[in-house]
C-alpha positions as CSV (number, residue, x, y, z in Angstrom):
1,M,-24.2,-134.2,-153.5
2,D,-21.0,-134.3,-152.8
3,L,-18.5,-136.9,-152.3
4,R,-18.7,-136.5,-148.5
5,L,-22.4,-137.4,-149.0
6,G,-21.3,-140.5,-151.3
7,Q,-19.1,-141.4,-147.6
8,G,-21.8,-140.9,-145.8
9,L,-24.2,-143.3,-147.3
10,R,-21.7,-145.8,-147.5
11,G,-22.5,-149.2,-145.8
12,R,-25.9,-149.7,-145.8
13,L,-27.9,-146.7,-146.6
14,G,-27.5,-143.6,-144.3
15,W,-30.4,-142.1,-143.0
16,L,-30.2,-138.9,-145.1
17,A,-30.9,-141.1,-148.5
18,W,-34.1,-142.0,-146.8
19,I,-35.0,-138.6,-145.8
20,I,-34.9,-137.9,-149.6
21,L,-36.7,-140.8,-150.6
22,A,-39.2,-140.3,-148.1
23,A,-39.2,-136.5,-149.3
24,A,-39.9,-137.6,-152.9
25,W,-42.4,-140.0,-152.4
26,F,-44.7,-138.1,-150.1
27,A,-44.6,-134.5,-152.0
28,T,-48.0,-134.7,-153.9
29,L,-50.2,-137.0,-151.3
30,Q,-52.3,-133.6,-150.5
31,V,-52.0,-131.9,-154.0
32,R,-54.2,-134.4,-155.7
33,P,-58.2,-134.6,-155.4
34,L,-59.6,-138.4,-154.4
35,L,-59.9,-140.0,-157.8
36,D,-63.5,-142.3,-158.7
37,P,-64.1,-144.7,-157.9
38,D,-61.8,-146.6,-155.5
39,E,-60.1,-143.5,-153.8
40,G,-63.6,-142.2,-152.7
41,R,-64.2,-146.0,-152.1
42,Y,-61.4,-146.3,-149.8
43,A,-61.5,-143.1,-148.2
44,E,-65.3,-143.3,-147.4
45,I,-65.3,-146.9,-145.6
46,P,-63.0,-145.5,-143.0
47,R,-65.1,-142.6,-142.7
48,E,-68.2,-144.5,-141.8
49,M,-66.2,-146.7,-139.3
50,L,-65.0,-144.1,-137.7
51,A,-68.6,-141.9,-137.4
52,S,-70.5,-145.0,-136.7
53,G,-68.0,-146.7,-134.1
54,D,-68.7,-149.7,-135.3
55,W,-65.4,-151.4,-136.5
56,I,-66.3,-155.2,-137.2
57,T,-69.0,-154.7,-140.2
58,P,-67.3,-152.1,-143.0
59,R,-70.1,-150.2,-144.9
60,F,-70.0,-147.9,-147.6
61,N,-72.8,-145.0,-148.3
62,D,-74.4,-147.2,-145.1
63,L,-74.8,-150.3,-146.5
64,K,-72.9,-153.3,-145.7
65,Y,-69.7,-153.8,-147.7
66,F,-68.0,-157.4,-147.8
67,E,-65.6,-156.9,-150.6
68,K,-62.5,-156.6,-148.7
69,P,-61.5,-157.6,-145.2
70,P,-60.7,-154.5,-142.7
71,L,-57.2,-153.8,-142.2
72,Q,-56.9,-150.7,-144.2
73,Y,-59.8,-149.6,-143.2
74,W,-58.8,-149.9,-139.6
75,T,-55.9,-147.7,-140.3
76,T,-57.4,-145.1,-142.4
77,A,-59.6,-144.4,-139.3
78,V,-56.8,-144.4,-136.8
79,A,-55.3,-142.0,-139.2
80,Y,-58.6,-139.8,-139.8
81,E,-58.9,-139.5,-135.9
82,A,-55.7,-138.6,-135.3
83,F,-54.9,-136.1,-138.4
84,G,-58.4,-135.1,-139.4
85,L,-60.1,-136.4,-142.9
86,R,-57.9,-134.9,-145.5
87,Q,-56.8,-136.3,-148.7
88,W,-53.7,-137.1,-147.0
89,S,-54.7,-139.0,-144.4
90,S,-56.9,-140.9,-146.4
91,R,-53.7,-142.1,-148.5
92,L,-51.5,-142.3,-145.7
93,W,-51.4,-146.2,-144.9
94,S,-51.6,-147.2,-148.5
95,V,-48.9,-144.6,-149.9
96,A,-46.7,-145.6,-146.9
97,L,-46.8,-149.3,-147.2
98,A,-46.1,-149.0,-150.9
99,F,-43.1,-146.9,-150.0
100,A,-41.9,-149.7,-147.3
101,C,-41.3,-151.6,-150.6
102,L,-38.6,-149.5,-151.2
103,P,-36.5,-150.5,-147.6
104,L,-38.0,-154.1,-147.7
105,V,-36.6,-154.9,-150.8
106,F,-32.9,-153.1,-150.5
107,A,-32.2,-154.8,-147.3
108,W,-33.1,-158.1,-148.7
109,V,-30.9,-157.9,-151.5
110,S,-28.1,-156.2,-149.4
111,S,-28.5,-158.9,-146.6
112,L,-27.9,-161.8,-149.7
113,Y,-25.9,-160.3,-152.2
114,G,-24.4,-156.9,-151.3
115,R,-24.9,-153.2,-151.1
116,D,-24.2,-152.8,-154.3
117,S,-26.8,-155.2,-155.5
118,A,-29.6,-153.4,-153.3
119,L,-29.0,-150.3,-154.6
120,V,-29.7,-151.2,-158.1
121,A,-32.7,-153.3,-156.7
122,L,-33.7,-149.9,-154.8
123,T,-33.3,-148.1,-158.1
124,A,-34.9,-150.2,-160.3
125,L,-38.3,-150.5,-158.2
126,A,-38.1,-146.6,-157.7
127,V,-38.2,-145.4,-161.2
128,S,-40.3,-147.9,-162.4
129,P,-43.7,-146.2,-163.4
130,F,-46.4,-148.2,-162.5
131,F,-45.3,-149.2,-159.4
132,V,-44.8,-145.2,-158.2
133,I,-48.3,-144.0,-159.9
134,V,-50.2,-147.1,-158.4
135,G,-48.6,-146.7,-155.2
136,H,-49.4,-143.2,-154.8
137,L,-53.3,-144.0,-155.4
138,N,-55.4,-144.7,-152.4
139,L,-55.6,-148.7,-153.1
140,L,-55.5,-152.1,-151.4
141,D,-52.7,-153.0,-153.8
142,G,-49.8,-150.9,-152.6
143,S,-50.4,-152.4,-148.6
144,F,-51.1,-155.6,-149.9
145,T,-48.0,-155.4,-152.4
146,L,-45.8,-154.8,-149.0
147,W,-47.2,-157.6,-147.2
148,L,-47.5,-160.2,-150.1
149,T,-43.6,-159.2,-150.7
150,A,-42.6,-159.2,-147.1
151,A,-44.5,-163.0,-146.5
152,V,-42.6,-163.9,-149.7
153,L,-39.1,-162.8,-148.8
154,A,-39.0,-163.6,-145.7
155,F,-39.7,-167.4,-146.4
156,T,-36.9,-167.3,-148.9
157,R,-34.4,-165.7,-146.1
158,A,-35.5,-168.0,-144.2
159,Q,-34.4,-171.2,-146.4
160,T,-31.2,-169.8,-147.2
161,L,-30.4,-170.1,-143.1
162,P,-29.2,-173.1,-141.3
163,P,-31.7,-175.8,-140.7
164,A,-33.4,-175.6,-137.5
165,S,-31.6,-172.3,-136.4
166,S,-33.6,-169.7,-134.2
167,A,-33.0,-167.8,-137.0
168,E,-34.4,-169.9,-139.8
169,R,-37.7,-169.6,-137.0
170,R,-37.9,-166.2,-136.8
171,W,-37.7,-165.5,-140.4
172,M,-40.3,-168.4,-141.4
173,L,-42.7,-167.0,-138.2
174,G,-42.5,-163.6,-140.0
175,A,-43.3,-165.1,-143.3
176,W,-46.3,-166.5,-141.9
177,G,-47.2,-163.1,-139.9
178,A,-46.7,-161.3,-143.3
179,G,-48.9,-163.6,-145.1
180,A,-51.5,-163.3,-142.2
181,L,-51.8,-159.4,-142.8
182,A,-51.7,-159.7,-146.4
183,V,-55.0,-161.9,-146.0
184,L,-56.2,-159.1,-143.4
185,T,-56.0,-156.8,-146.2
186,K,-57.2,-158.5,-149.6
187,G,-58.5,-162.1,-148.7
188,I,-57.0,-165.4,-149.3
189,V,-55.6,-165.0,-152.6
190,V,-52.2,-164.5,-150.6
191,G,-52.4,-168.2,-149.9
192,V,-53.2,-169.2,-153.7
193,L,-50.0,-167.6,-155.1
194,A,-47.3,-168.3,-152.4
195,G,-48.7,-171.8,-152.2
196,A,-48.8,-172.4,-156.5
197,A,-44.9,-171.0,-156.2
198,L,-43.8,-173.1,-153.0
199,I,-45.3,-176.2,-155.2
200,L,-44.2,-175.4,-158.8
201,Y,-40.8,-174.9,-156.9
202,T,-40.8,-177.8,-155.5
203,L,-41.3,-179.6,-158.6
204,S,-39.1,-177.9,-160.5
205,E,-35.9,-178.4,-157.9
206,R,-37.2,-182.2,-157.1
207,D,-36.8,-180.8,-153.5
208,T,-39.6,-180.9,-150.9
209,R,-36.7,-180.0,-147.9
210,T,-38.3,-176.1,-148.1
211,W,-41.5,-177.9,-146.9
212,R,-40.3,-179.7,-143.6
213,R,-39.1,-175.9,-143.1
214,L,-42.0,-174.3,-142.5
215,H,-42.6,-174.1,-138.9
216,P,-46.2,-174.8,-139.7
217,G,-46.9,-175.3,-136.0
218,A,-45.9,-172.5,-134.8
219,G,-46.4,-170.4,-138.2
220,L,-50.3,-171.6,-138.5
221,A,-50.7,-170.4,-134.7
222,L,-49.3,-167.3,-135.5
223,F,-51.0,-167.1,-138.7
224,T,-54.3,-167.7,-137.2
225,A,-54.2,-165.5,-134.2
226,I,-53.6,-162.6,-136.4
227,A,-56.0,-163.3,-139.6
228,A,-59.0,-165.0,-138.2
229,P,-60.6,-163.4,-135.1
230,W,-61.9,-160.9,-137.4
231,F,-63.7,-163.2,-140.0
232,V,-65.1,-165.6,-136.6
233,V,-66.8,-162.3,-135.3
234,V,-68.1,-160.5,-138.6
235,S,-69.7,-164.1,-139.6
236,L,-71.5,-164.2,-136.3
237,R,-72.8,-160.6,-136.8
238,N,-73.7,-161.2,-140.6
239,P,-74.3,-164.5,-141.3
240,S,-74.7,-163.7,-145.0
241,F,-70.7,-162.7,-145.1
242,P,-69.1,-166.0,-145.8
243,G,-70.9,-167.2,-148.7
244,F,-70.4,-163.6,-150.0
245,F,-66.9,-163.0,-149.3
246,F,-65.3,-166.5,-149.3
247,V,-67.9,-167.6,-152.6
248,H,-68.5,-164.6,-154.2
249,E,-65.4,-162.3,-154.1
250,H,-62.9,-165.2,-154.9
251,F,-64.4,-167.9,-156.7
252,T,-67.1,-166.4,-158.5
253,R,-65.0,-163.5,-159.2
254,F,-62.2,-165.7,-160.3
255,L,-64.3,-167.9,-162.7
256,T,-67.0,-165.3,-164.3
257,T,-67.2,-162.0,-165.9
258,V,-69.4,-161.4,-163.0
259,H,-67.8,-158.1,-162.4
260,Q,-68.1,-156.8,-165.6
261,R,-63.9,-156.3,-166.1
262,A,-63.3,-159.1,-168.7
263,E,-60.1,-158.7,-170.5
264,P,-58.2,-160.2,-173.1
265,W,-56.0,-162.6,-172.0
266,W,-52.8,-160.7,-172.9
267,Y,-54.2,-157.8,-170.7
268,F,-51.1,-157.6,-168.1
269,L,-48.7,-157.8,-170.5
270,P,-48.3,-154.3,-171.6
271,L,-48.9,-153.2,-168.0
272,L,-45.9,-155.5,-166.7
273,L,-43.9,-154.0,-169.8
274,L,-44.5,-150.4,-168.3
275,G,-43.5,-151.3,-164.8
276,V,-40.0,-152.3,-166.0
277,L,-39.2,-150.8,-168.7
278,P,-36.5,-148.8,-167.7
279,W,-34.8,-151.6,-167.0
280,I,-36.2,-154.4,-168.8
281,A,-32.2,-155.2,-170.6
282,H,-31.4,-156.1,-167.2
283,L,-34.4,-158.1,-166.2
284,A,-33.8,-160.2,-169.1
285,R,-30.1,-161.1,-168.2
286,A,-30.9,-161.3,-164.4
287,C,-33.8,-163.9,-165.2
288,R,-31.4,-166.3,-167.6
289,R,-29.0,-166.1,-164.4
290,A,-31.2,-166.5,-161.6
291,W,-33.3,-169.3,-163.3
292,A,-29.8,-171.3,-163.8
293,G,-29.1,-171.3,-160.1
294,D,-26.5,-168.1,-159.7
295,G,-26.4,-166.7,-156.7
296,A,-28.1,-170.0,-154.7
297,A,-24.9,-170.3,-152.0
298,V,-25.5,-166.9,-150.2
299,S,-23.4,-166.2,-147.4
300,G,-21.2,-169.3,-147.0
301,A,-23.4,-170.8,-144.4
302,G,-26.7,-171.4,-145.8
303,T,-28.2,-174.1,-147.5
304,P,-27.1,-173.3,-150.7
305,Q,-29.3,-175.8,-152.6
306,F,-32.0,-173.4,-151.9
307,K,-32.3,-171.1,-154.8
308,P,-34.2,-167.5,-153.8
309,L,-34.0,-165.8,-156.9
310,K,-35.7,-169.1,-159.0
311,F,-38.0,-168.9,-156.3
312,L,-39.0,-165.4,-157.0
313,L,-39.3,-165.6,-160.6
314,I,-41.4,-168.5,-160.2
315,F,-43.7,-166.3,-157.7
316,A,-43.7,-163.4,-159.9
317,A,-45.2,-166.2,-162.8
318,V,-47.3,-167.5,-160.7
319,T,-48.8,-164.0,-160.3
320,L,-48.8,-163.1,-163.8
321,V,-50.7,-166.3,-165.2
322,F,-53.1,-166.5,-162.5
323,F,-54.6,-163.1,-162.6
324,S,-54.2,-163.4,-166.5
325,A,-56.8,-166.5,-166.1
326,S,-58.9,-164.4,-164.1
327,G,-62.6,-163.7,-165.8
328,S,-62.3,-160.2,-163.6
329,K,-58.8,-157.8,-164.4
330,L,-58.2,-154.8,-162.9
331,A,-54.4,-153.3,-163.7
332,P,-53.2,-153.2,-160.0
333,Y,-53.8,-156.4,-159.4
334,I,-49.8,-157.3,-160.8
335,L,-48.4,-155.0,-158.7
336,P,-47.3,-157.8,-156.0
337,M,-44.6,-159.1,-159.5
338,L,-42.7,-155.4,-159.9
339,P,-40.6,-155.3,-156.1
340,V,-39.6,-159.2,-156.5
341,L,-38.6,-158.6,-160.0
342,A,-36.9,-155.7,-158.9
343,A,-34.8,-157.8,-156.5
344,V,-34.1,-160.1,-159.0
345,T,-32.4,-157.6,-161.1
346,G,-30.6,-156.3,-158.4
347,A,-29.1,-159.4,-157.0
348,C,-27.6,-160.4,-160.7
349,S,-26.3,-156.9,-161.0
350,G,-23.8,-155.2,-159.6
351,A,-22.9,-151.9,-161.8
352,G,-24.9,-149.3,-159.4
353,G,-23.5,-146.0,-161.3
354,E,-24.3,-147.7,-164.7
355,F,-27.9,-149.0,-164.1
356,A,-28.8,-146.2,-162.9
357,R,-27.4,-144.0,-165.4
358,H,-29.3,-146.9,-168.2
359,A,-32.8,-146.3,-166.0
360,A,-32.5,-142.7,-166.0
361,R,-32.0,-142.0,-169.6
362,I,-35.1,-144.7,-170.6
363,G,-37.1,-143.4,-167.5
364,A,-36.8,-139.9,-169.2
365,G,-38.0,-140.9,-172.5
366,L,-40.7,-142.5,-170.8
367,V,-41.8,-139.4,-169.2
368,G,-41.9,-137.3,-172.0
369,V,-43.7,-139.6,-174.3
370,I,-46.6,-140.2,-171.5
371,A,-46.8,-136.5,-170.8
372,A,-46.9,-135.9,-174.2
373,G,-49.4,-138.3,-174.9
374,L,-51.6,-137.1,-172.1
375,L,-52.2,-133.6,-173.5
376,V,-52.3,-134.9,-177.0
377,Y,-55.5,-137.1,-175.6
378,S,-57.0,-134.6,-173.4
379,A,-56.4,-131.9,-176.6
380,Q,-58.3,-134.7,-178.7
381,R,-61.2,-134.5,-176.7
382,N,-62.1,-130.8,-177.4
383,S,-61.1,-130.2,-174.1
384,Y,-59.3,-127.4,-172.4
385,V,-56.2,-127.6,-171.0
386,P,-55.6,-126.5,-167.8
387,H,-52.4,-124.6,-167.2
388,Q,-51.8,-126.8,-164.1
389,A,-51.6,-129.7,-166.6
390,L,-48.9,-128.1,-168.7
391,W,-46.8,-127.2,-165.4
392,W,-46.9,-130.6,-164.2
393,A,-45.7,-131.7,-167.2
394,L,-43.0,-129.4,-167.6
395,A,-41.9,-130.4,-163.7
396,G,-42.3,-134.2,-164.7
397,A,-39.9,-133.9,-167.5
398,L,-37.2,-131.7,-165.3
399,A,-37.4,-134.1,-162.6
400,A,-36.4,-136.8,-165.3
401,L,-33.5,-134.5,-166.8
402,V,-32.1,-134.2,-163.4
403,A,-31.9,-137.4,-163.0
404,V,-29.9,-138.3,-166.7
405,A,-27.4,-135.4,-165.5
406,V,-26.5,-136.5,-162.5
407,T,-26.1,-140.0,-163.7
408,F,-24.1,-138.6,-166.7
409,R,-20.7,-138.9,-165.2
410,T,-21.0,-140.6,-162.1
411,R,-17.5,-141.1,-160.3
412,P,-17.5,-144.1,-158.6
413,A,-17.0,-142.6,-155.7
414,M,-20.6,-140.8,-156.2
415,Q,-22.0,-144.2,-157.3
416,I,-24.7,-144.0,-154.2
417,P,-25.4,-140.5,-154.3
418,A,-26.4,-140.7,-158.0
419,A,-28.5,-143.7,-157.7
420,I,-30.6,-141.9,-154.9
421,V,-30.8,-138.8,-156.9
422,T,-32.2,-140.8,-160.1
423,A,-34.5,-142.7,-157.7
424,A,-35.7,-139.8,-156.0
425,S,-35.9,-138.0,-159.4
426,A,-38.3,-140.6,-161.0
427,I,-40.2,-141.0,-157.9
428,L,-41.4,-137.0,-158.3
429,A,-41.6,-137.3,-162.0
430,W,-44.2,-139.9,-161.9
431,Q,-45.7,-138.5,-159.4
432,C,-45.8,-134.9,-161.5
433,L,-47.4,-136.6,-164.4
434,L,-50.1,-138.6,-162.3
435,C,-51.2,-134.6,-161.3
436,E,-51.2,-134.2,-164.4
437,Y,-53.6,-136.8,-165.3
438,T,-55.8,-135.4,-162.5
439,V,-56.6,-132.2,-163.8
440,I,-56.7,-132.6,-167.6
441,P,-60.7,-133.3,-168.8
442,P,-63.0,-134.8,-168.3
443,T,-63.0,-134.6,-164.7
444,R,-62.0,-137.5,-162.3
445,S,-63.2,-136.3,-158.9
446,A,-66.1,-134.6,-157.5
447,R,-64.0,-132.1,-155.1
448,D,-64.9,-129.1,-157.3
449,L,-68.5,-130.0,-157.8
450,V,-68.7,-130.6,-154.1
451,S,-66.9,-127.6,-153.1
452,T,-69.2,-125.6,-155.5
453,A,-72.7,-127.1,-153.9
454,R,-71.3,-127.0,-150.2
455,P,-72.6,-123.4,-149.9
456,F,-76.2,-125.1,-150.6
457,I,-76.1,-128.2,-148.1
458,G,-77.0,-127.7,-144.5
459,A,-75.9,-130.2,-141.8
460,H,-79.4,-131.6,-141.8
461,T,-80.1,-131.1,-145.6
462,P,-81.7,-134.4,-147.2
463,L,-79.1,-135.4,-149.8
464,Y,-79.4,-138.0,-152.7
465,S,-77.9,-139.4,-155.2
466,V,-80.0,-140.2,-158.0
467,G,-79.4,-142.5,-161.2
468,Q,-75.5,-143.3,-160.1
469,Y,-73.1,-142.8,-156.7
470,R,-70.3,-141.1,-157.4
471,E,-67.7,-142.4,-154.7
472,T,-65.9,-138.9,-154.1
473,V,-69.1,-137.2,-153.4
474,S,-69.3,-138.5,-149.5
475,P,-65.9,-138.5,-148.0
476,Y,-65.6,-134.8,-149.6
477,L,-69.4,-134.0,-147.8
478,G,-68.7,-136.2,-144.7
479,R,-72.0,-137.5,-145.1
480,T,-74.0,-140.2,-146.8
481,L,-76.4,-139.8,-149.5
482,Q,-79.6,-142.0,-150.0
483,L,-79.5,-144.0,-153.6
484,V,-82.3,-143.5,-155.8
485,G,-83.1,-146.1,-158.9
486,Y,-79.4,-147.3,-159.0
487,E,-77.2,-150.5,-157.4
488,G,-73.8,-150.8,-158.6
489,E,-71.5,-152.2,-156.4
490,L,-73.8,-151.8,-153.5
491,Q,-76.1,-154.4,-154.7
492,F,-75.3,-157.2,-152.0
493,G,-75.8,-154.0,-149.3
494,L,-79.2,-153.2,-150.4
495,Q,-79.8,-156.7,-150.7
496,E,-79.2,-156.8,-147.2
497,Q,-80.8,-153.8,-146.5
498,P,-84.0,-153.3,-148.7
499,D,-85.3,-150.3,-146.5
500,Q,-82.5,-148.5,-148.2
501,R,-84.3,-148.8,-151.6
502,M,-85.8,-146.1,-153.4
503,A,-87.1,-145.8,-156.8
504,L,-87.2,-143.1,-158.8
505,P,-91.3,-142.5,-159.1
506,E,-91.1,-142.5,-155.0
507,F,-88.0,-140.0,-155.5
508,A,-89.9,-137.5,-157.4
509,A,-93.3,-137.6,-155.5
510,R,-90.8,-136.8,-152.5
511,W,-89.1,-134.5,-154.3
512,S,-91.8,-132.4,-155.4
513,A,-93.8,-132.3,-152.2
514,G,-91.0,-129.3,-151.6
515,G,-88.3,-128.7,-148.7
516,E,-84.9,-128.5,-148.7
517,A,-83.2,-131.6,-150.1
518,V,-79.9,-131.6,-152.7
519,A,-80.0,-134.6,-155.2
520,F,-76.9,-135.7,-157.2
521,F,-78.1,-136.6,-160.6
522,D,-76.7,-138.8,-163.3
523,P,-76.8,-136.0,-166.3
524,G,-79.3,-138.2,-168.5
525,V,-81.7,-139.3,-165.5
526,W,-81.4,-135.2,-164.8
527,D,-82.2,-134.2,-168.5
528,E,-85.3,-136.7,-168.9
529,W,-86.8,-135.7,-165.3
530,R,-86.7,-132.2,-165.9
531,R,-88.5,-132.7,-169.0
532,R,-91.3,-134.3,-166.9
533,G,-91.2,-131.1,-165.0
534,L,-89.5,-132.4,-161.8
535,P,-88.6,-129.0,-160.1
536,G,-84.9,-128.0,-158.9
537,R,-82.5,-125.8,-160.1
538,V,-78.5,-126.8,-160.6
539,I,-76.1,-125.5,-158.3
540,A,-73.3,-127.6,-159.7
541,A,-72.2,-129.7,-162.7
542,D,-69.5,-131.9,-164.3
543,N,-68.6,-134.6,-167.0
544,Y,-70.8,-137.0,-164.9
545,T,-72.7,-135.2,-161.9
546,V,-75.6,-132.4,-162.1
547,A,-75.9,-131.4,-158.7
548,V,-79.5,-130.1,-158.1
549,S,-80.9,-127.9,-155.5
550,R,-84.9,-128.4,-154.6
551,L,-85.0,-124.6,-153.3
């Protein structure tokens, strides 16, 4: 990049900058195999939705699956219809919406605090290892983070505009609409997080004016029009849905360890540290300024009493405390904290070149440490380290070094190009480490297993999953499997459809009767029944599954 590029990116951010960032962000979309269990699950449910034509009742392995709302299932099914069932098309919606957090944060900070601050916020989010890695997985958290962040940022933007203005109304309706899409993505937790943050902000500032500017009439009407129809229709078709979704999946999940995801209260703290480590010093200074109310008077025309950065800090704290108190903890739950913390960091900083240089150096060190840690982890398990893992580790380190080199002697006119290269290099580096993780032992995807077993599976070959359910088998086969002696996360669906249950003795009798069939066994179950004389020959195997043909 040269001075002309720096001039071309001046002002907002030129289209070339976003093309560079997008090219880096989507670089490995098709390279990585689908990972068990989540990527397999969120690839398979839309496939079954498209195959069945039922867009109301989600199904997983042909069983009712009500754990989450359907927005991501719908959009992924549309992607399948348009582009076919591919690794990249299964990830397209979730990864694209995670990427959209970058321009969203940039635009919000730029509108209130200027381009230089927005550039810092963009760079901070892009170099976050936790945000980039989780954002590149086919999970609900990437899209949920976009909608929740959009709702929070639109709300704060509305509060900085003149009261009763048309602009305030538009931004508040945008917040209600984004909140509805968040509910359709992951459920009603959005109301808990945003509502608690607003209550705590009101108590902290002793200011109730924000409540009078919510436009609840039009807002609730819009929210209901977007979010409610599916919940009504699915409840009418499935009377068991409300009890399972609202009671079991929200209150029971939060209050108990029913999902066996119990972790200590401090579980999210090291994950948050990993997310902000490249810019933790800047974040600490920014938090002090934001809590003190710096930046409250924005654009000179709004209501200076409202403190958007303080509200964002409260929202981030509520998110951390809420999920830390939950009886069910998964690492991606705190992803919505990172865009707002990046926005706070950017709003309270102005030296884009200095920030990029600092973040690049810390990030490069992290890349080296994590890459080495993954390789050592594999070696300690006495596992063969594939050459691909070494190449991905090297590629990640090279990308990190490029960021350091570009920012080493940054002239003022080159601050924007340096920040963009830093962001793009970090995005590539973290993806390289994710690719490294997917290829080092043990196997984390059934892609190779299915590829080996596929020649033995015809269009009408009966398929069984015995003692386990490997989530990535079905999307790679494009088929559902008969469950045998296993429930797991499909317990509710089996209770709703008891005719789909099959016990091991019944399976053994049917299998021994002869005929074409393929079963995917838990290795321990296969060893036990093989010793009992169950016929069959192994056609493929990995760490977690043994594929056996009856013929």
